[in-house]
mmCIF file of the N, C-alpha and C atoms, coordinates in Angstrom:
data_MODEL
# 
_entry.id   MODEL 
# 
loop_
_atom_site.group_PDB 
_atom_site.id 
_atom_site.type_symbol 
_atom_site.label_atom_id 
_atom_site.label_alt_id 
_atom_site.label_comp_id 
_atom_site.label_asym_id 
_atom_site.label_entity_id 
_atom_site.label_seq_id 
_atom_site.pdbx_PDB_ins_code 
_atom_site.Cartn_x 
_atom_site.Cartn_y 
_atom_site.Cartn_z 
_atom_site.occupancy 
_atom_site.B_iso_or_equiv 
_atom_site.pdbx_formal_charge 
_atom_site.auth_seq_id 
_atom_site.auth_comp_id 
_atom_site.auth_asym_id 
_atom_site.auth_atom_id 
_atom_site.pdbx_PDB_model_num 
ATOM 1   N N  . MET A 1 1  ? 0.644   -1.338 -0.251 1.00 0.00 ? 1  MET A N  1 
ATOM 2   C CA . MET A 1 1  ? 0.074   -0.315 0.104  1.00 0.00 ? 1  MET A CA 1 
ATOM 3   C C  . MET A 1 1  ? 0.733   1.118  -0.150 1.00 0.00 ? 1  MET A C  1 
ATOM 4   N N  . GLY A 1 2  ? 0.410   2.371  -0.568 1.00 0.00 ? 2  GLY A N  1 
ATOM 5   C CA . GLY A 1 2  ? 1.218   3.325  -0.745 1.00 0.00 ? 2  GLY A CA 1 
ATOM 6   C C  . GLY A 1 2  ? 1.057   4.462  0.095  1.00 0.00 ? 2  GLY A C  1 
ATOM 7   N N  . GLY A 1 3  ? 1.823   5.332  0.315  1.00 0.00 ? 3  GLY A N  1 
ATOM 8   C CA . GLY A 1 3  ? 1.233   6.712  1.097  1.00 0.00 ? 3  GLY A CA 1 
ATOM 9   C C  . GLY A 1 3  ? 0.750   7.633  0.865  1.00 0.00 ? 3  GLY A C  1 
ATOM 10  N N  . LEU A 1 4  ? 0.345   8.834  1.811  1.00 0.00 ? 4  LEU A N  1 
ATOM 11  C CA . LEU A 1 4  ? 0.006   9.702  1.513  1.00 0.00 ? 4  LEU A CA 1 
ATOM 12  C C  . LEU A 1 4  ? 0.650   10.542 0.675  1.00 0.00 ? 4  LEU A C  1 
ATOM 13  N N  . LYS A 1 5  ? -0.012  11.428 -0.560 1.00 0.00 ? 5  LYS A N  1 
ATOM 14  C CA . LYS A 1 5  ? 1.055   11.992 -1.171 1.00 0.00 ? 5  LYS A CA 1 
ATOM 15  C C  . LYS A 1 5  ? 0.530   13.690 -1.104 1.00 0.00 ? 5  LYS A C  1 
ATOM 16  N N  . GLN A 1 6  ? -0.876  13.811 -0.531 1.00 0.00 ? 6  GLN A N  1 
ATOM 17  C CA . GLN A 1 6  ? -1.147  15.298 -0.348 1.00 0.00 ? 6  GLN A CA 1 
ATOM 18  C C  . GLN A 1 6  ? -2.882  15.347 0.231  1.00 0.00 ? 6  GLN A C  1 
ATOM 19  N N  . LEU A 1 7  ? -2.812  15.974 1.383  1.00 0.00 ? 7  LEU A N  1 
ATOM 20  C CA . LEU A 1 7  ? -3.774  16.366 1.770  1.00 0.00 ? 7  LEU A CA 1 
ATOM 21  C C  . LEU A 1 7  ? -4.170  18.102 1.991  1.00 0.00 ? 7  LEU A C  1 
ATOM 22  N N  . THR A 1 8  ? -5.426  18.219 1.970  1.00 0.00 ? 8  THR A N  1 
ATOM 23  C CA . THR A 1 8  ? -6.216  19.456 1.809  1.00 0.00 ? 8  THR A CA 1 
ATOM 24  C C  . THR A 1 8  ? -7.168  19.097 2.685  1.00 0.00 ? 8  THR A C  1 
ATOM 25  N N  . GLY A 1 9  ? -8.284  20.514 3.310  1.00 0.00 ? 9  GLY A N  1 
ATOM 26  C CA . GLY A 1 9  ? -8.872  20.654 3.919  1.00 0.00 ? 9  GLY A CA 1 
ATOM 27  C C  . GLY A 1 9  ? -8.868  21.699 4.690  1.00 0.00 ? 9  GLY A C  1 
ATOM 28  N N  . ARG A 1 10 ? -10.453 21.915 5.074  1.00 0.00 ? 10 ARG A N  1 
ATOM 29  C CA . ARG A 1 10 ? -10.303 23.556 5.953  1.00 0.00 ? 10 ARG A CA 1 
ATOM 30  C C  . ARG A 1 10 ? -11.015 23.070 7.709  1.00 0.00 ? 10 ARG A C  1 
ATOM 31  N N  . PHE A 1 11 ? -9.563  23.348 8.269  1.00 0.00 ? 11 PHE A N  1 
ATOM 32  C CA . PHE A 1 11 ? -10.296 23.307 9.877  1.00 0.00 ? 11 PHE A CA 1 
ATOM 33  C C  . PHE A 1 11 ? -11.027 24.403 10.274 1.00 0.00 ? 11 PHE A C  1 
ATOM 34  N N  . ALA A 1 12 ? -11.918 23.862 10.635 1.00 0.00 ? 12 ALA A N  1 
ATOM 35  C CA . ALA A 1 12 ? -13.392 24.151 11.369 1.00 0.00 ? 12 ALA A CA 1 
ATOM 36  C C  . ALA A 1 12 ? -13.987 24.782 12.651 1.00 0.00 ? 12 ALA A C  1 
ATOM 37  N N  . GLY A 1 13 ? -13.133 23.591 13.337 1.00 0.00 ? 13 GLY A N  1 
ATOM 38  C CA . GLY A 1 13 ? -13.277 23.745 15.070 1.00 0.00 ? 13 GLY A CA 1 
ATOM 39  C C  . GLY A 1 13 ? -12.454 23.386 15.646 1.00 0.00 ? 13 GLY A C  1 
ATOM 40  N N  . MET A 1 14 ? -12.366 23.872 17.045 1.00 0.00 ? 14 MET A N  1 
ATOM 41  C CA . MET A 1 14 ? -11.546 22.986 17.695 1.00 0.00 ? 14 MET A CA 1 
ATOM 42  C C  . MET A 1 14 ? -11.683 21.759 18.298 1.00 0.00 ? 14 MET A C  1 
ATOM 43  N N  . VAL A 1 15 ? -10.487 21.055 18.614 1.00 0.00 ? 15 VAL A N  1 
ATOM 44  C CA . VAL A 1 15 ? -10.000 19.271 19.044 1.00 0.00 ? 15 VAL A CA 1 
ATOM 45  C C  . VAL A 1 15 ? -9.398  19.967 20.284 1.00 0.00 ? 15 VAL A C  1 
ATOM 46  N N  . LEU A 1 16 ? -9.703  19.707 21.161 1.00 0.00 ? 16 LEU A N  1 
ATOM 47  C CA . LEU A 1 16 ? -8.715  19.357 22.483 1.00 0.00 ? 16 LEU A CA 1 
ATOM 48  C C  . LEU A 1 16 ? -7.993  18.082 22.583 1.00 0.00 ? 16 LEU A C  1 
ATOM 49  N N  . PRO A 1 17 ? -6.886  18.125 23.094 1.00 0.00 ? 17 PRO A N  1 
ATOM 50  C CA . PRO A 1 17 ? -6.470  16.895 23.807 1.00 0.00 ? 17 PRO A CA 1 
ATOM 51  C C  . PRO A 1 17 ? -7.296  16.109 24.196 1.00 0.00 ? 17 PRO A C  1 
ATOM 52  N N  . GLY A 1 18 ? -7.659  14.640 24.357 1.00 0.00 ? 18 GLY A N  1 
ATOM 53  C CA . GLY A 1 18 ? -8.260  13.696 24.822 1.00 0.00 ? 18 GLY A CA 1 
ATOM 54  C C  . GLY A 1 18 ? -9.858  13.931 24.149 1.00 0.00 ? 18 GLY A C  1 
ATOM 55  N N  . ASP A 1 19 ? -10.561 14.553 23.235 1.00 0.00 ? 19 ASP A N  1 
ATOM 56  C CA . ASP A 1 19 ? -11.563 14.632 22.981 1.00 0.00 ? 19 ASP A CA 1 
ATOM 57  C C  . ASP A 1 19 ? -11.791 13.145 22.094 1.00 0.00 ? 19 ASP A C  1 
ATOM 58  N N  . ASP A 1 20 ? -12.949 13.032 21.682 1.00 0.00 ? 20 ASP A N  1 
ATOM 59  C CA . ASP A 1 20 ? -13.027 12.034 21.102 1.00 0.00 ? 20 ASP A CA 1 
ATOM 60  C C  . ASP A 1 20 ? -13.561 12.409 20.041 1.00 0.00 ? 20 ASP A C  1 
ATOM 61  N N  . ILE A 1 21 ? -13.217 12.291 18.631 1.00 0.00 ? 21 ILE A N  1 
ATOM 62  C CA . ILE A 1 21 ? -13.491 12.641 17.191 1.00 0.00 ? 21 ILE A CA 1 
ATOM 63  C C  . ILE A 1 21 ? -13.886 11.670 16.428 1.00 0.00 ? 21 ILE A C  1 
ATOM 64  N N  . VAL A 1 22 ? -14.911 12.000 15.641 1.00 0.00 ? 22 VAL A N  1 
ATOM 65  C CA . VAL A 1 22 ? -15.447 11.186 14.404 1.00 0.00 ? 22 VAL A CA 1 
ATOM 66  C C  . VAL A 1 22 ? -15.147 11.374 12.797 1.00 0.00 ? 22 VAL A C  1 
ATOM 67  N N  . VAL A 1 23 ? -14.216 10.281 12.089 1.00 0.00 ? 23 VAL A N  1 
ATOM 68  C CA . VAL A 1 23 ? -13.918 10.598 10.882 1.00 0.00 ? 23 VAL A CA 1 
ATOM 69  C C  . VAL A 1 23 ? -14.511 9.805  9.670  1.00 0.00 ? 23 VAL A C  1 
ATOM 70  N N  . ARG A 1 24 ? -15.128 10.362 8.968  1.00 0.00 ? 24 ARG A N  1 
ATOM 71  C CA . ARG A 1 24 ? -16.096 9.563  7.853  1.00 0.00 ? 24 ARG A CA 1 
ATOM 72  C C  . ARG A 1 24 ? -15.189 9.816  6.647  1.00 0.00 ? 24 ARG A C  1 
ATOM 73  N N  . ARG A 1 25 ? -15.388 9.426  6.257  1.00 0.00 ? 25 ARG A N  1 
ATOM 74  C CA . ARG A 1 25 ? -14.445 9.194  4.662  1.00 0.00 ? 25 ARG A CA 1 
ATOM 75  C C  . ARG A 1 25 ? -15.174 8.761  3.528  1.00 0.00 ? 25 ARG A C  1 
ATOM 76  N N  . GLU A 1 26 ? -15.046 8.716  2.244  1.00 0.00 ? 26 GLU A N  1 
ATOM 77  C CA . GLU A 1 26 ? -15.515 7.890  0.971  1.00 0.00 ? 26 GLU A CA 1 
ATOM 78  C C  . GLU A 1 26 ? -14.938 8.035  -0.013 1.00 0.00 ? 26 GLU A C  1 
ATOM 79  N N  . PRO A 1 27 ? -14.843 7.155  -0.647 1.00 0.00 ? 27 PRO A N  1 
ATOM 80  C CA . PRO A 1 27 ? -13.993 7.210  -2.054 1.00 0.00 ? 27 PRO A CA 1 
ATOM 81  C C  . PRO A 1 27 ? -14.157 8.310  -3.063 1.00 0.00 ? 27 PRO A C  1 
ATOM 82  N N  . ALA A 1 28 ? -13.052 9.301  -3.877 1.00 0.00 ? 28 ALA A N  1 
ATOM 83  C CA . ALA A 1 28 ? -13.546 10.557 -4.502 1.00 0.00 ? 28 ALA A CA 1 
ATOM 84  C C  . ALA A 1 28 ? -12.833 9.868  -5.758 1.00 0.00 ? 28 ALA A C  1 
ATOM 85  N N  . GLY A 1 29 ? -12.192 8.818  -6.325 1.00 0.00 ? 29 GLY A N  1 
ATOM 86  C CA . GLY A 1 29 ? -12.009 8.241  -7.300 1.00 0.00 ? 29 GLY A CA 1 
ATOM 87  C C  . GLY A 1 29 ? -10.415 8.674  -7.718 1.00 0.00 ? 29 GLY A C  1 
ATOM 88  N N  . ALA A 1 30 ? -9.899  8.240  -8.386 1.00 0.00 ? 30 ALA A N  1 
ATOM 89  C CA . ALA A 1 30 ? -8.269  8.758  -8.749 1.00 0.00 ? 30 ALA A CA 1 
ATOM 90  C C  . ALA A 1 30 ? -7.581  8.804  -7.732 1.00 0.00 ? 30 ALA A C  1 
ATOM 91  N N  . GLY A 1 31 ? -7.385  8.069  -7.003 1.00 0.00 ? 31 GLY A N  1 
ATOM 92  C CA . GLY A 1 31 ? -6.890  7.712  -5.571 1.00 0.00 ? 31 GLY A CA 1 
ATOM 93  C C  . GLY A 1 31 ? -6.836  8.561  -4.664 1.00 0.00 ? 31 GLY A C  1 
ATOM 94  N N  . ALA A 1 32 ? -8.189  9.466  -4.808 1.00 0.00 ? 32 ALA A N  1 
ATOM 95  C CA . ALA A 1 32 ? -8.390  10.391 -3.732 1.00 0.00 ? 32 ALA A CA 1 
ATOM 96  C C  . ALA A 1 32 ? -9.833  10.115 -2.742 1.00 0.00 ? 32 ALA A C  1 
ATOM 97  N N  . VAL A 1 33 ? -9.476  10.277 -1.352 1.00 0.00 ? 33 VAL A N  1 
ATOM 98  C CA . VAL A 1 33 ? -10.501 10.010 -0.728 1.00 0.00 ? 33 VAL A CA 1 
ATOM 99  C C  . VAL A 1 33 ? -11.365 11.376 0.152  1.00 0.00 ? 33 VAL A C  1 
ATOM 100 N N  . ARG A 1 34 ? -12.560 11.059 0.245  1.00 0.00 ? 34 ARG A N  1 
ATOM 101 C CA . ARG A 1 34 ? -12.955 12.330 0.836  1.00 0.00 ? 34 ARG A CA 1 
ATOM 102 C C  . ARG A 1 34 ? -13.258 12.497 1.994  1.00 0.00 ? 34 ARG A C  1 
ATOM 103 N N  . SER A 1 35 ? -12.822 13.607 3.448  1.00 0.00 ? 35 SER A N  1 
ATOM 104 C CA . SER A 1 35 ? -13.428 13.057 4.762  1.00 0.00 ? 35 SER A CA 1 
ATOM 105 C C  . SER A 1 35 ? -13.319 14.546 5.169  1.00 0.00 ? 35 SER A C  1 
ATOM 106 N N  . GLU A 1 36 ? -14.274 13.745 6.523  1.00 0.00 ? 36 GLU A N  1 
ATOM 107 C CA . GLU A 1 36 ? -14.871 14.744 7.558  1.00 0.00 ? 36 GLU A CA 1 
ATOM 108 C C  . GLU A 1 36 ? -14.627 14.752 9.066  1.00 0.00 ? 36 GLU A C  1 
ATOM 109 N N  . VAL A 1 37 ? -14.022 15.411 9.623  1.00 0.00 ? 37 VAL A N  1 
ATOM 110 C CA . VAL A 1 37 ? -13.555 15.550 10.958 1.00 0.00 ? 37 VAL A CA 1 
ATOM 111 C C  . VAL A 1 37 ? -14.846 16.110 12.308 1.00 0.00 ? 37 VAL A C  1 
ATOM 112 N N  . ARG A 1 38 ? -15.498 15.644 12.869 1.00 0.00 ? 38 ARG A N  1 
ATOM 113 C CA . ARG A 1 38 ? -16.607 15.929 13.819 1.00 0.00 ? 38 ARG A CA 1 
ATOM 114 C C  . ARG A 1 38 ? -16.381 15.692 15.219 1.00 0.00 ? 38 ARG A C  1 
ATOM 115 N N  . THR A 1 39 ? -16.692 16.816 16.111 1.00 0.00 ? 39 THR A N  1 
ATOM 116 C CA . THR A 1 39 ? -16.533 16.168 17.700 1.00 0.00 ? 39 THR A CA 1 
ATOM 117 C C  . THR A 1 39 ? -17.309 14.820 17.981 1.00 0.00 ? 39 THR A C  1 
ATOM 118 N N  . SER A 1 40 ? -17.327 14.660 18.924 1.00 0.00 ? 40 SER A N  1 
ATOM 119 C CA . SER A 1 40 ? -18.346 13.506 19.434 1.00 0.00 ? 40 SER A CA 1 
ATOM 120 C C  . SER A 1 40 ? -19.518 14.102 19.763 1.00 0.00 ? 40 SER A C  1 
ATOM 121 N N  . SER A 1 41 ? -19.758 15.429 19.955 1.00 0.00 ? 41 SER A N  1 
ATOM 122 C CA . SER A 1 41 ? -20.794 16.182 19.856 1.00 0.00 ? 41 SER A CA 1 
ATOM 123 C C  . SER A 1 41 ? -21.814 16.385 18.700 1.00 0.00 ? 41 SER A C  1 
ATOM 124 N N  . GLY A 1 42 ? -21.189 16.367 17.653 1.00 0.00 ? 42 GLY A N  1 
ATOM 125 C CA . GLY A 1 42 ? -21.050 16.639 16.158 1.00 0.00 ? 42 GLY A CA 1 
ATOM 126 C C  . GLY A 1 42 ? -20.833 18.057 15.400 1.00 0.00 ? 42 GLY A C  1 
ATOM 127 N N  . ALA A 1 43 ? -20.113 18.715 16.266 1.00 0.00 ? 43 ALA A N  1 
ATOM 128 C CA . ALA A 1 43 ? -19.572 19.810 16.163 1.00 0.00 ? 43 ALA A CA 1 
ATOM 129 C C  . ALA A 1 43 ? -18.500 19.587 14.774 1.00 0.00 ? 43 ALA A C  1 
ATOM 130 N N  . ALA A 1 44 ? -18.347 20.371 13.797 1.00 0.00 ? 44 ALA A N  1 
ATOM 131 C CA . ALA A 1 44 ? -17.433 20.089 12.744 1.00 0.00 ? 44 ALA A CA 1 
ATOM 132 C C  . ALA A 1 44 ? -16.127 20.538 12.910 1.00 0.00 ? 44 ALA A C  1 
ATOM 133 N N  . ALA A 1 45 ? -14.663 20.014 12.977 1.00 0.00 ? 45 ALA A N  1 
ATOM 134 C CA . ALA A 1 45 ? -13.666 20.024 13.341 1.00 0.00 ? 45 ALA A CA 1 
ATOM 135 C C  . ALA A 1 45 ? -12.367 20.140 11.969 1.00 0.00 ? 45 ALA A C  1 
ATOM 136 N N  . MET A 1 46 ? -13.108 19.292 11.018 1.00 0.00 ? 46 MET A N  1 
ATOM 137 C CA . MET A 1 46 ? -12.609 19.493 9.947  1.00 0.00 ? 46 MET A CA 1 
ATOM 138 C C  . MET A 1 46 ? -13.196 18.789 8.586  1.00 0.00 ? 46 MET A C  1 
ATOM 139 N N  . THR A 1 47 ? -13.418 20.138 7.898  1.00 0.00 ? 47 THR A N  1 
ATOM 140 C CA . THR A 1 47 ? -14.294 19.922 6.651  1.00 0.00 ? 47 THR A CA 1 
ATOM 141 C C  . THR A 1 47 ? -13.401 20.116 5.442  1.00 0.00 ? 47 THR A C  1 
ATOM 142 N N  . GLN A 1 48 ? -14.380 19.601 3.930  1.00 0.00 ? 48 GLN A N  1 
ATOM 143 C CA . GLN A 1 48 ? -13.407 19.583 2.634  1.00 0.00 ? 48 GLN A CA 1 
ATOM 144 C C  . GLN A 1 48 ? -12.343 18.945 2.653  1.00 0.00 ? 48 GLN A C  1 
ATOM 145 N N  . GLY A 1 49 ? -12.281 17.719 3.257  1.00 0.00 ? 49 GLY A N  1 
ATOM 146 C CA . GLY A 1 49 ? -11.090 17.195 3.606  1.00 0.00 ? 49 GLY A CA 1 
ATOM 147 C C  . GLY A 1 49 ? -10.987 16.043 2.026  1.00 0.00 ? 49 GLY A C  1 
ATOM 148 N N  . VAL A 1 50 ? -9.762  16.360 1.744  1.00 0.00 ? 50 VAL A N  1 
ATOM 149 C CA . VAL A 1 50 ? -9.692  15.175 0.434  1.00 0.00 ? 50 VAL A CA 1 
ATOM 150 C C  . VAL A 1 50 ? -8.434  14.770 0.651  1.00 0.00 ? 50 VAL A C  1 
ATOM 151 N N  . ALA A 1 51 ? -7.743  13.454 0.618  1.00 0.00 ? 51 ALA A N  1 
ATOM 152 C CA . ALA A 1 51 ? -6.502  12.802 0.522  1.00 0.00 ? 51 ALA A CA 1 
ATOM 153 C C  . ALA A 1 51 ? -6.244  12.304 -0.770 1.00 0.00 ? 51 ALA A C  1 
ATOM 154 N N  . TRP A 1 52 ? -5.177  12.649 -1.537 1.00 0.00 ? 52 TRP A N  1 
ATOM 155 C CA . TRP A 1 52 ? -4.307  11.993 -2.299 1.00 0.00 ? 52 TRP A CA 1 
ATOM 156 C C  . TRP A 1 52 ? -3.672  10.832 -2.086 1.00 0.00 ? 52 TRP A C  1 
ATOM 157 N N  . LEU A 1 53 ? -3.755  9.362  -2.636 1.00 0.00 ? 53 LEU A N  1 
ATOM 158 C CA . LEU A 1 53 ? -2.885  8.573  -1.951 1.00 0.00 ? 53 LEU A CA 1 
ATOM 159 C C  . LEU A 1 53 ? -1.797  7.982  -3.282 1.00 0.00 ? 53 LEU A C  1 
ATOM 160 N N  . ASP A 1 54 ? -0.693  7.659  -2.997 1.00 0.00 ? 54 ASP A N  1 
ATOM 161 C CA . ASP A 1 54 ? 0.460   6.861  -3.927 1.00 0.00 ? 54 ASP A CA 1 
ATOM 162 C C  . ASP A 1 54 ? -0.416  5.685  -4.309 1.00 0.00 ? 54 ASP A C  1 
ATOM 163 N N  . ALA A 1 55 ? -0.247  5.168  -5.546 1.00 0.00 ? 55 ALA A N  1 
ATOM 164 C CA . ALA A 1 55 ? -0.606  3.907  -5.912 1.00 0.00 ? 55 ALA A CA 1 
ATOM 165 C C  . ALA A 1 55 ? 0.191   2.932  -5.565 1.00 0.00 ? 55 ALA A C  1 
# 
């Protein structure tokens, strides 16, 4: 399996050390994965996330 080639996203909220987070991801085609990160209360922590992976 390849490594991470590039990662983009928008930090949308604060996450403190020890806070639980939920990461949702879905394939976006061409070796890319879309993602978002939310706190356990549902507040957005990172939005518009896209990761491109090495083949």
